[in-house]
N, C-alpha and C positions, 0 to 999 in steps of 0.2 A: 524726766522731771524730777529733781532732788530738792524741790522747794521744802518738803517735809524734814529735811535735815536741818537742824537748829544751830549746830555747832560741831566742830572737828578738833580731835586731839591727834596731833600728827608725830612723826618719829624722827629724831635727830640725835646724832652721836656729838656729845659736847666735847669729847677730846679732838674732834676733827679740827684742823687749821682753818678750815673754811666756816667754821659754825656760825659765825655772825652773818655772814652772806647768806647762808642756807636758812636762818631765821628771817632774814629780809625777804627772801624769795618766798617762803611760806606765808607770811604776814601778807605780802603782796597779791598772792594768789587768790585769797578768799578772806572777806571780812568776818567769816564766821569761825576762823581759827581761834580756839580757846586756850590751847596748851600743848604741851609735849610730854611724851611717854618714852621712856627707854628702860627696858628691861634689865634688871641689875641684880637679880638673884645670885649670889655667888659665894660659896665656902670653900673653894678651890676649884680644880679643874672638874669639867663636866664628866660624869661617870655613869653614862647612859641613863639617868633618871634615879639612880638609887641614893642621891643625896640632894640638897636643897638647891645645888647648882642647876640653873636653867641653861637648857641647850642653846639659847639665844647668847649667852655670855661667850660661846665658843669664839665669837667675833673679835674677842679681847683676850683669849686663851686663859679664860679662868682668873683674870685679873680683876679684884674689887674695885670698879671705878669709883665707888663713894669715897675711896682713900686717895684718889688721884687728884692733885692739884689742878691739872688741865681740865679734868672733868669739872671741877669746881668753877673754873674760869668761865667755862661755857654756861653752866647752870646760872651764874650770877648774871647773865645777859637777860634772863627771861623778864625780870622786872621792867627792864628797858622797853620791852615789847609787849608789855601787858599780858604775858602768858603764864599760866599755872603749870604745875609739875605734877604728874601722876607718878607715885613711887612705888614701883614693885621690886621688893627685896626680900631677902631671908629675914627672921627674927633677930639673928645674933648681929646682923647689920644694922638693925634698928638701935641697939644697944651699943654697940662698938663706935658707929660712926654717924648715921643719919640724925640722931637725936642732937648731936653737937653741931653737925653741918648746917642742918636747917634751922638752928637757933640763931645763927649768924644773919639770916635772910628773913627777918620778922614780916616784911611786906610781900614776900613771895608766897603764892596760895599753893599748898602742897596737899595732894590726895593719896593716902595710903591704899594701895589696891588689895583687895581679896583677904580682908580682915586681917591684914599683917601677916598672912601665910604661916601660921603654924601648921607643922606637917605630920600628918597621919598619926594623930594623936591616940588612936585606938588600933593602930596598925593596919596591915594591908586588908582589904574588902574581903578577899578570899584566901584560904589556906592553899597549900601546896597540892592538896587533892581535889581542889575545887568546890569545896564545902564553904560556907558562909564563916567568917571568922568570928567565933562567939565572944571574944575578948570585950569586956565593958570596964576595964581598968585602964583609965587615962595615963599618958605619958607625962608625968608631973615635971620632969626635966625640961622637956619641949615647951611646956606651958610656963615654967619658970622664966625662961628665957623671953619667951613671948611676952609674957606680963610686964616683965622689966622693960622691954623695948617699947611696948605699947603706953605704958604708964609715962615713960620719958617723953614721948612724942605727943601724948595728951597735955601735956604742960604747955606746950606751943600753940597758941592761940590761932595760928595760921595753917595748923594741920588738920585734915579731915580724913575721914575713912569710907571706903567703900566696902558694903556687906556683899560679898560676890565670891563665887568659886568656891562654896562651902565644901564640896567633895574634896578639895586638896587637904583641907584639914581632917576630914573624915570620909575616906573614899567608900562609897555604897552606903551612905548614910540613910538613904530612902529605905533600906531594907529592914531595919528594926526600930522598935519604939525607943530602944536604949540609946541608939546612936542618934536619934532625932533630938532626945532630951539632952545629950551632950551638947549638940550643936546650938540648940535653943539657949542654954545657959552661956555658951561663948558670946553669941550675938548680943545677948542682954548685957553681959560683963563689958562688952566692947561699947556699947551704948552708954552705959553707966560711966565709963572713963571718958568719953568725948561729949557726950550729950546728943540730944536728938538734932540739934542745930548743927552738928558737924559729922553726922552720919548719913550715908545715903545708900538705898537699895541699888543694885546694878546687876543687869540680867546676865552680861558677859556671854552673850549668846553668838556662838559660831558652830557651824558643823551640825552638832547634835546636843541634846541634853546631857548625855554622858560626858562628852569631851568638854563641853562648857562648864560643866560642874567639878569634874575632877582631874581635868588635864591629863587624860588617858591613863589614870590610876584605878578606874573602874570602868565596867562596861554598862553601869546603869546610872540613871540620873533623872531629875525632874524636867519634865516639859515646862514651858513657861506657866501655863496655868497652875500646874502643881506646885511651883515654886511660889507663885503669888500666895496660893493657899498657905503654904508653910510659913511664909513671912508674916502672914496674918496671925497665925497661931504664935510665932515667935513674940508678936507684939501685943499679945493679950494683955489688956489691963492699961494699955496706953491710951492717952487722950486722943480725940480725933485730930487735935492739932499737931501732936507728936507725931502720929501717923502720916499726916499730910507731909511733914518736914522730912521723914524717913523715905517715903515713896516718891517725893516730887520736889519739895520747897528747897531742900538743902543742895540737891543738884542744880537746880534752877540759878540758885544764888551762886554757887561755886563756879560754874561754867557761863554764868551772866546771859542765861536764855530769858527772852521774854522781857 
């Protein structure tokens, strides 16, 4: 019984010659289909997780599909089928390509995944000797690119953001007060950019708390209850209406639920 599932986001490669037929098949399979997601994080060839390039982009050998005309042709079909797009990419891609690309499709609903994916802004969770990294100085160069990309995307009223996978930004953030404070400031900065009407909490839950939170960059991560508690702390001072938007309202509207 899967009646509790209110909507699906499917996967499809827009560069495939048969992309329209694939979309037709997906739409015909279930009336609950709401959008498409295709992992695009690419700053070069995959180097075993040492850069922002995601292992999934080895499907196209490290090519940045956001720069591909064939990808754009497939992307442009989403409006025809009333589907949204979940955008997962690196911050530099927001700057170089995404902000320009998605400005061309103002009716296409887009959601940036995982806070826009600023990467390890306080360094690795652990040092080489296994001790907790004591660094509390953020990587300003990484944040500068992220801010430029997110500011450009925030100017597009059709673009939303998921507040999720926070441990990618700061692996092991649950370990120290300083790390938690850094993440709180970034979450609130994102909300200030986009507004509560375009931000949504997402659990990203798969495997366990650590993997869901940090994508294998830390062995620790919050369980669902701990994460909820931390989001409530992040949202201190917000009105009940704003919290309702962040926890449910924005997602319901974006994915046409209910």
